[in-house]
N, C-alpha and C positions, 0 to 999 in steps of 0.2 A: 506715881507721879503723872501729872497731867501737863502736856505741852500745848500751848496755844500758838498756832502758826497763822499769821496774817498774810493773805494773798490778795491780789487785786481781783475785782470781778472778771476782768478780761482773762487773767491767768486761770482762775477757777473754771471759767467757761471752756477754755482751750483744753484743760486737763479733763474735764468731763466728757467733751467730745472725743478726745483721744481714747479715753477709757472705754467708751461704748463703741468705738470704731466708725464714728460718723466722719463723713468726708466734708471738709470746709470748702465750699465753692467760692471762687471769686465773684464779685459783682461790681458793676460800674457805680461810681459815686452818684450818678444821675441817669435817668432813663435816655438811652440813645435815640429813642423814638421821638423825643420832644426837644425842640429848640428852646433856648432861653427866652426867646421872644414869645413863646406860647404860654408862658406861666401867667401873664396878665389876664388870660381868659377864665381862669378857674374860679376866681372870686365872683365875677358877674354870673357865671354859669351855675355856680352853687346857690347863688341867691335866687336865680330864676327857677331852678328846678326844686328848690327846697320844699319839702312836704308833699311832693307829688309821687305818685305811684303809677307805674305803667304795666299793663297786661303783656304787651309784646314789645319787641325792639322796634317794630314799625310804629307803634304808638309814641315812643320816645323820639324817633326820628322826625315824626310829624310835629311834635311839640318844638323841637329844636329849629325846624324850618319856619315856624310861625314867628 
């Protein structure tokens, strides 16, 4: 006889993590390093840097300062 048990994805994931002994770490809903007022910067920054590649961090910083 075959039994089909339906569980939610969340329940399945929790059972899997428990079975293999993984520790579930809490995390904040948003990054504490960013203020809500900072999010307007990401769209223009992404458009400005799109397609560019930088050899060093200094190259990136130089581009951002221009």
